[in-house]
C-alpha positions in Angstrom: 87.9 78.4 63.0 91.4 78.8 64.3 93.0 82.3 65.1 94.7 84.0 63.3 98.9 83.2 62.6 101.1 86.6 64.0 104.6 87.1 62.5 104.4 90.7 63.0 103.1 93.2 65.4 102.5 96.7 64.1 102.1 99.6 66.8 101.3 103.1 66.9 103.6 105.2 68.5 102.2 108.1 70.5 100.1 107.2 73.2 100.7 103.2 72.3 104.4 102.7 72.6 105.6 106.3 74.0 103.3 108.9 76.2 102.2 111.5 73.9 102.6 114.7 75.2 99.3 117.3 73.3 100.4 120.3 71.1 104.6 119.1 71.2 106.5 118.2 68.3 108.2 114.7 69.1 111.7 116.3 69.1 109.6 118.6 72.1 108.5 115.7 74.1 110.2 113.6 77.0 110.8 110.6 75.5 108.9 108.1 78.2 107.7 105.0 77.1 104.1 103.9 78.0 103.5 101.8 80.5 104.9 98.2 80.0 106.2 99.4 76.5 109.5 97.9 76.8 108.8 94.4 78.8 106.7 93.8 76.4 108.9 94.3 73.2 111.8 92.5 74.6 109.1 89.6 75.0 108.4 89.8 71.4 111.0 91.0 70.1 112.7 87.2 69.4 109.3 86.2 68.8 108.0 88.6 65.8 109.2 90.9 63.7 107.8 94.2 65.3 107.2 98.0 63.1 105.9 101.0 64.2 102.9 102.8 62.3 102.7 106.8 62.8 100.8 109.2 61.7 102.9 112.3 61.2 103.0 115.7 60.3 106.5 117.6 60.9 108.5 114.1 62.0 109.2 111.5 59.2 111.1 108.2 59.3 114.5 109.4 60.7 113.1 111.6 63.4 111.2 108.9 64.4 114.1 106.3 64.5 115.8 109.1 66.8 112.8 109.0 69.0 113.1 105.1 69.2 116.8 105.2 70.0 116.1 108.1 72.8 113.3 106.2 74.4 115.1 103.0 74.5 113.0 101.0 72.2 115.1 101.2 68.9 116.9 97.7 69.5 113.4 96.1 69.7 112.0 97.6 66.3 112.4 96.2 63.2 110.6 98.7 60.4 109.0 102.0 60.7 106.4 103.7 58.4 105.6 107.3 58.5 102.5 109.0 56.9 104.3 112.2 56.5 107.5 110.3 54.3 104.9 107.2 53.0 102.3 109.9 52.0 99.1 107.9 53.1 97.8 108.2 57.0 95.9 105.5 58.8 93.4 104.5 58.5 94.5 104.0 54.7 94.8 100.2 54.4 98.0 101.1 52.0 100.3 102.0 55.1 99.7 98.7 57.1 100.8 96.9 53.1 103.6 99.1 53.2 104.4 98.5 56.8 104.4 94.8 55.9 106.3 95.1 53.6 109.4 96.4 55.1 108.8 93.7 57.7 109.5 91.1 54.9 105.9 89.5 55.7 102.3 88.8 54.3 100.3 91.3 55.5 97.7 89.1 56.6 100.7 88.0 59.2 100.3 91.1 61.1 98.3 92.5 63.6 98.0 96.4 64.6 98.3 97.8 68.0 96.9 101.3 68.8 95.3 103.8 71.3 92.9 105.0 68.5 89.8 103.6 67.4 89.4 105.5 64.1 92.8 105.7 62.5 94.8 102.7 64.3 91.9 99.7 64.6 89.8 101.2 61.9 92.9 101.1 59.2 93.8 97.2 60.4 90.4 96.4 60.3 90.2 97.8 56.3 93.2 96.4 55.8 92.2 92.8 57.0 94.4 92.3 60.0 93.5 92.4 63.4 93.1 95.6 65.3 93.9 95.8 69.0 92.9 98.8 70.6 94.8 99.8 73.8 91.9 101.9 75.3 93.1 104.6 77.8 90.7 106.2 80.3 90.3 109.3 77.8 89.8 106.5 75.0 86.7 107.7 72.6 84.6 105.0 71.8 83.5 105.3 67.6 80.0 104.0 66.3 80.5 101.5 63.7 84.2 100.4 64.8 85.0 97.0 66.8 88.3 96.3 67.7 89.5 92.2 67.2 90.8 92.8 71.0 90.7 95.7 73.5 93.4 96.0 76.1 93.8 98.5 78.8 97.4 98.2 79.3 100.2 96.6 77.0 101.3 93.9 79.4 97.7 92.2 78.6 98.6 92.3 75.0 101.3 89.1 75.6 98.1 86.7 76.4 96.6 87.8 73.4 99.4 87.5 70.8 101.2 84.2 72.3 98.8 81.8 71.3 98.7 83.1 67.8 102.1 83.7 67.1 103.5 82.3 64.1 106.1 79.1 63.6 109.2 80.3 62.8 109.5 80.8 59.0 105.7 79.6 59.1 105.0 83.1 56.1 106.6 83.7 53.3 108.6 87.0 52.4 106.4 89.3 50.6 103.4 92.0 51.3 100.0 89.9 50.7 
């Protein structure tokens, strides 16, 4: 069986693309990209569509766009979906379907990268797409949830994604 073809990559925001500061709202945090996030997005941008799927409370889509701008990540992101504005949160498969729709891709042409097994990976798997776990030293194992792939640094993601990238135009638009 061949590896699924990827035309879009969905990322969690906190502790996946940006260093999260516990106890602070987005607008209070120092906007520091996670190690290798900018390099990965620069490499990925011409090869795939990029989305951000984030469980938020006090921030919505507009605030996340501002945060991405402030962290110099905005030019690399095509779409975002925040749970506050969308009305459903990870691990609900609906938020992943909406992200694929906003990227103008079939859901099956995407994968999810995140730092939490219980929301990012479990949600991706429930939606039927690969869930890649960015496991930090403080990351918690969750019984019954096995990531499609595990990395400990974003620089490792390129090796997993590269052979799975779809040919340009290989997927019809629309959520699947």
